[in-house]
C-alpha positions in Angstrom: 33.2 -94.0 -63.2 31.4 -96.6 -65.3 31.2 -94.8 -68.6 31.1 -98.0 -70.6 27.8 -99.0 -69.0 26.3 -95.6 -69.7 27.5 -95.9 -73.3 25.7 -99.3 -73.6 22.5 -97.6 -72.4 23.0 -94.9 -74.9 23.3 -97.5 -77.7 20.1 -99.2 -76.6 18.3 -95.8 -76.6 19.4 -95.1 -80.1 18.2 -98.5 -81.2 14.8 -97.9 -79.6 14.6 -94.5 -81.4 14.7 -96.3 -84.7 11.2 -97.6 -84.2 9.7 -94.1 -84.2 9.4 -93.0 -87.8 7.0 -90.1 -87.3 8.3 -86.9 -85.8 6.6 -84.3 -83.6 6.4 -80.7 -84.7 8.5 -79.8 -81.6 11.5 -81.6 -83.2 11.5 -79.0 -86.1 11.5 -76.2 -83.5 14.5 -77.9 -81.8 16.5 -78.1 -85.0 16.0 -74.4 -85.5 17.2 -73.5 -82.0 20.7 -72.5 -82.7 23.1 -70.4 -80.7 25.2 -70.9 -77.6 22.4 -71.4 -75.1 21.4 -74.9 -73.8 17.9 -76.1 -74.8 15.3 -77.4 -72.3 12.3 -79.4 -73.7 9.6 -78.8 -71.1 6.2 -80.5 -71.2 3.8 -82.9 -69.5 4.6 -86.6 -69.0 3.5 -88.8 -71.9 3.9 -86.3 -74.8 7.0 -88.0 -76.2 9.9 -85.9 -74.9 12.1 -89.0 -74.4 11.3 -90.1 -78.0 12.4 -86.7 -79.3 15.7 -87.0 -77.5 16.3 -90.4 -78.9 15.5 -89.2 -82.4 17.9 -86.3 -81.9 20.6 -88.8 -80.8 20.2 -90.6 -84.1 20.7 -87.6 -86.2 23.4 -85.7 -84.2 27.0 -86.6 -84.5 29.1 -86.9 -81.3 26.1 -86.9 -79.1 25.3 -88.9 -76.0 21.8 -89.8 -74.6 21.4 -90.4 -70.9 18.5 -90.7 -68.5 19.7 -89.0 -65.4 18.3 -91.7 -63.1 21.0 -94.0 -64.5 23.9 -91.8 -63.5 24.2 -92.9 -59.9 26.6 -90.8 -58.0 28.5 -89.6 -61.1 28.5 -85.7 -61.0 27.1 -84.3 -64.2 30.0 -82.0 -64.8 32.5 -84.8 -64.4 30.5 -87.0 -66.8 30.3 -84.2 -69.4 34.1 -83.6 -69.1 35.0 -87.2 -69.5 32.7 -87.8 -72.4 34.1 -84.7 -74.1 37.8 -85.3 -73.5 37.8 -89.2 -73.9 35.0 -89.7 -76.4 34.7 -86.4 -78.2 31.0 -85.9 -77.2 29.8 -82.4 -78.1 26.1 -82.7 -77.3 24.6 -84.2 -74.1 21.0 -85.3 -74.4 19.7 -85.6 -70.8 16.2 -87.0 -70.0 14.2 -85.8 -67.0 16.9 -83.5 -65.6 14.8 -82.3 -62.7 15.5 -85.6 -60.9 19.2 -84.9 -60.8 20.0 -83.0 -57.5 21.8 -79.8 -58.2 21.2 -80.0 -61.9 21.0 -76.2 -62.3 24.4 -75.6 -60.8 25.9 -78.4 -62.9 24.4 -76.8 -66.1 25.9 -73.5 -65.2 29.3 -75.1 -64.6 29.2 -76.9 -68.0 28.1 -73.7 -69.7 30.9 -71.7 -68.1 33.8 -74.2 -68.2 33.1 -76.6 -71.1 32.1 -74.1 -73.9 32.4 -76.7 -76.6 29.8 -78.9 -75.0 26.1 -78.3 -75.7 23.2 -79.7 -73.6 19.7 -80.5 -74.6 17.5 -81.8 -71.8 13.9 -82.6 -70.9 11.8 -81.9 -67.8 8.2 -82.7 -66.9 8.1 -80.1 -64.2 8.4 -76.4 -65.2 8.6 -75.5 -61.5 12.0 -77.2 -61.3 13.5 -74.7 -63.8 11.5 -71.6 -62.6 12.6 -72.0 -59.0 16.3 -72.5 -59.8 18.8 -71.0 -57.4 20.9 -70.0 -60.4 20.1 -67.6 -63.2 19.7 -69.9 -66.1 17.8 -67.4 -68.3 20.8 -66.4 -70.4 22.1 -70.0 -70.5 18.9 -72.0 -71.3 16.3 -71.6 -73.9 13.0 -73.5 -73.0 11.0 -75.1 -75.8 7.5 -76.5 -75.0 6.7 -80.1 -75.9 3.0 -80.2 -75.6 0.3 -82.9 -76.3 -0.9 -83.2 -79.9 -3.1 -80.4 -81.2 -6.1 -81.8 -83.0 -4.2 -81.0 -86.3 -1.2 -83.0 -85.2 -3.4 -85.8 -84.0 -5.0 -86.0 -87.4 -1.5 -86.2 -89.0 -0.3 -89.0 -86.7 -3.6 -90.9 -87.0 -4.1 -90.7 -90.7 -1.0 -89.2 -92.3 -2.9 -86.2 -93.6 -1.2 -82.9 -93.3 -3.9 -80.2 -92.7 -3.0 -76.5 -92.7 -3.3 -74.4 -89.6 -6.3 -72.0 -89.2 -6.3 -68.6 -87.6 -9.0 -67.7 -85.1 -10.3 -65.2 -87.6 -10.7 -67.9 -90.2 -12.6 -70.1 -87.7 -14.9 -67.2 -86.8 -15.6 -66.4 -90.4 -16.1 -70.0 -91.5 -13.1 -69.8 -93.8 -11.9 -73.5 -93.7 -11.6 -76.1 -96.4 -13.3 -79.5 -97.0 -10.0 -81.1 -95.8 -10.4 -79.4 -92.4 -14.0 -80.6 -92.1 -13.2 -84.1 -93.2 -11.7 -85.1 -89.9 -14.6 -84.2 -87.6 -15.3 -87.8 -86.8 -11.9 -88.1 -85.0 -12.7 -85.2 -82.5 -14.4 -87.3 -79.8 -11.4 -89.7 -79.8 -9.1 -86.8 -79.4 -11.1 -85.5 -76.4 -11.0 -88.9 -74.8 -7.2 -88.9 -74.7 -6.1 -88.9 -78.3 -3.9 -85.8 -77.7 -1.3 -88.0 -76.0 0.9 -90.1 -78.4 0.5 -93.2 -76.3 -3.2 -93.2 -77.2 -2.3 -94.2 -80.8 -1.5 -97.7 -79.5 -3.0 -97.9 -76.0 -6.6 -99.1 -75.9 -7.3 -97.4 -72.6 -5.4 -94.1 -72.6 -7.2 -92.8 -69.5 -5.7 -95.7 -67.5 -2.2 -94.5 -68.6 -3.1 -90.9 -67.8 -4.2 -92.0 -64.3 -0.8 -93.5 -63.7 0.9 -90.4 -65.0 -1.2 -88.3 -62.6 -0.2 -90.5 -59.7 3.5 -90.0 -60.6 3.1 -86.3 -60.8 1.5 -86.1 -57.4 3.6 -88.6 -55.6 7.0 -88.0 -57.2 7.3 -84.9 -59.4 5.7 -82.3 -57.2 7.3 -83.4 -53.9 10.7 -83.6 -55.6 10.7 -79.9 -56.7 8.5 -78.2 -54.2 8.4 -77.8 -50.4 5.3 -79.9 -49.8 4.4 -82.4 -47.1 2.5 -85.7 -47.4 -0.5 -83.9 -46.1 -0.1 -81.3 -48.9 0.0 -84.0 -51.5 -3.2 -85.5 -50.1 -4.9 -82.1 -50.2 -3.7 -81.5 -53.7 -5.3 -84.8 -54.7 -8.5 -83.7 -53.0 -8.4 -80.3 -54.8 -8.2 -82.1 -58.2 -11.1 -84.3 -57.3 -13.2 -81.3 -56.3 -12.3 -79.4 -59.6 -12.8 -82.5 -61.8 -16.2 -83.2 -60.4 -17.5 -79.7 -60.4 -19.1 -77.5 -63.1 -16.6 -75.1 -64.5 -18.4 -71.9 -63.4 -17.3 -70.5 -60.1 -14.2 -72.7 -59.6 -11.3 -70.5 -58.4 -8.8 -70.5 -55.6 -11.3 -69.2 -53.1 -13.9 -71.9 -53.8 -11.1 -74.6 -53.7 -9.9 -73.2 -50.4 -13.4 -73.2 -49.0 -14.0 -76.8 -50.1 -10.7 -78.1 -48.6 -10.8 -76.0 -45.5 -7.5 -74.4 -46.2 -6.3 -70.8 -46.6 -6.7 -69.1 -50.0 -2.9 -68.6 -50.0 -2.4 -72.4 -49.7 -5.0 -73.0 -52.5 -3.2 -70.5 -54.8 0.1 -72.4 -54.1 -1.6 -75.7 -55.0 -3.2 -74.3 -58.2 0.2 -72.9 -59.2 1.9 -76.3 -58.7 -0.7 -78.1 -60.7 -0.6 -75.5 -63.5 3.2 -75.9 -63.8 2.8 -79.7 -63.8 0.5 -79.3 -66.9 -2.6 -80.5 -65.2 -4.6 -77.3 -64.6 -5.2 -74.2 -66.7 -5.8 -70.8 -65.0 -7.7 -68.3 -67.1 -7.6 -64.7 -65.9 -10.8 -62.7 -65.9 -11.8 -60.0 -68.4 -14.1 -57.1 -68.0 -14.9 -55.6 -64.6 -14.7 -57.9 -61.6 -14.7 -57.3 -57.9 -12.5 -60.4 -57.3 -9.8 -60.7 -59.9 -9.5 -64.5 -59.5 -8.6 -66.9 -62.3 -11.1 -69.5 -63.5 -9.7 -73.0 -63.0 -10.0 -75.4 -65.9 -8.2 -78.7 -66.6 -6.0 -79.8 -69.4 -7.8 -82.2 -71.7 -8.6 -85.0 -70.8 -7.9 -85.0 -67.1 -11.5 -84.2 -66.2 -12.5 -87.6 -67.6 -10.6 -89.2 -64.7 -13.3 -87.8 -62.4 -16.5 -87.7 -64.4 -18.0 -89.9 -67.1 -18.1 -88.7 -70.7 -21.7 -87.7 -70.6 -21.4 -86.0 -67.2 -18.2 -84.1 -68.0 -18.7 -83.2 -71.7 -19.9 -79.6 -71.1 -16.9 -78.8 -69.0 -14.6 -80.8 -71.2 -15.5 -78.5 -74.2 -14.3 -75.4 -72.2 -11.2 -77.4 -71.2 -10.5 -78.1 -74.9 -10.8 -74.4 -75.9 -8.5 -73.4 -73.1 -6.0 -76.2 -73.9 -5.9 -75.4 -77.6 -5.6 -71.6 -77.1 -2.7 -72.3 -74.8 -1.0 -74.5 -77.3 -1.4 -71.8 -80.0 -0.1 -69.1 -77.6 -3.2 -67.0 -78.2 -4.3 -64.6 -75.4 -7.8 -65.1 -74.0 -9.7 -64.3 -70.9 -12.9 -65.5 -69.4 -15.9 -63.3 -69.1 -17.6 -63.1 -65.7 -21.3 -62.3 -65.4 -22.8 -59.9 -63.1 -25.3 -61.4 -60.7 -28.3 -63.0 -62.5 -27.0 -62.3 -65.9 -25.4 -64.8 -68.4 -22.4 -63.8 -70.5 -20.5 -65.7 -73.1 -17.5 -67.7 -72.0 -14.3 -66.1 -73.3 -12.8 -63.0 -74.8 -10.0 -63.9 -77.3 -7.7 -61.4 -78.9 -6.1 -61.6 -82.4 -4.1 -59.1 -84.4 -7.3 -57.9 -86.1 -9.2 -57.4 -82.9 -11.2 -59.3 -80.3 -13.7 -62.1 -80.5 -16.3 -62.9 -77.9 -16.6 -66.7 -77.8 -19.3 -69.0 -76.4 -18.5 -72.7 -76.0 -21.4 -75.2 -76.0 -23.3 -78.1 -77.4 -25.3 -78.2 -80.7 -28.1 -76.1 -79.2 -26.1 -73.0 -78.4 -26.7 -70.0 -80.5 -26.3 -66.2 -80.6 -28.9 -65.6 -77.9 -26.0 -66.0 -75.5 -24.7 -62.7 -76.7 -27.7 -60.6 -75.9 -26.6 -57.3 -74.5 -22.9 -57.8 -75.3 -21.5 -54.8 -77.1 -18.7 -56.5 -79.1 -18.6 -56.4 -82.9 -17.3 -60.0 -83.5 -19.0 -62.9 -81.8 -18.5 -66.6 -82.3 -20.3 -69.7 -81.0 -18.1 -72.9 -81.0 -20.4 -75.8 -80.7 -20.0 -79.6 -80.7 -21.7 -80.9 -83.8 -22.5 -77.4 -84.8 -25.7 -76.5 -86.7 -25.1 -73.9 -89.4 -28.6 -72.7 -89.1 -27.7 -71.3 -85.6 -24.6 -69.6 -87.1 -22.4 -71.8 -84.9 -18.9 -72.9 -85.8 -17.7 -76.5 -85.2 -15.7 -76.6 -81.9 -13.1 -79.0 -83.4 -12.0 -76.3 -85.9 -10.2 -74.6 -83.0 -8.0 -77.7 -82.9 -6.3 -76.4 -86.1 -5.1 -73.2 -84.4 -1.8 -74.7 -83.0 
């Protein structure tokens, strides 16, 4: 068991962590996660989970950082036991744990038989944890590490710390000049700025394309029972969704386009949702078919359509992405035949908002016949004369 080599890699990781002075909001959440349970940092590739672990290694005494793909054939429990007994390590920081075969059983064993050892780990595939053969629910607390909200992007880009807004505040226009000041950064955010690597990478979409290939070719096959044919079909499903208008995209239309069963399409959509690529928005109101509307996490749609072609759909993607980040419940509104309805129904503690997403020309005519007291238009480059609110203000919700 070459512990010395793993310790050398641990030292290199700590040295690398020194170059990251800024810290994600998720790090504060991790510091507050006390108790006996292990902690899993779960989120998409590229959001900085590895950096968070390295930053934790620098501030935690008797800790050990390890990327699981460097462990070779060393059983995780044996490694934890040796590090604890010989080196006094109390906290294991494990990167991309889903690539370690039998990780869930090893975590259970460490939890049960090494009670003085704590584990904090990362994973880019939520499915790996949700499909565990062991009951990890009472042993593991999962904390999301998501891309930047627009508010966090502003902080990393400019150093400005802007207060959060509630959806009610956005709807009522109750923001400050400091919130409005950063509108010029919004398009950069939609083009990929919500990923930390975009701060230094001149072509973030190229990096995102590489991440997507890794998810399709490595992550999903590693944790799900899929064939090479399935992977090819999943790629075709993404191409169909990315190139389509957002209205009417659901598991049935995906199945019809690919020539597969709806059951198989639902399986693919679930995998892509748990891999943080798609968003499934459940319907509100009365619907014959209770199917989710399929949107994409920002900015994946730009891998399939140009900015000008995809901007309309990208705006809805943004609203769904930011509402998910904020943990706010919302549904999409489905029109009856021949009748246009607004896009979403969002719920706050003070009641519901009907929300229409659009460009600068959208106004309250979209709400004709809608019997809801509070209505909001969120528009790109909003024009106050049409009573629209700036779409980017929703980026201050998370």
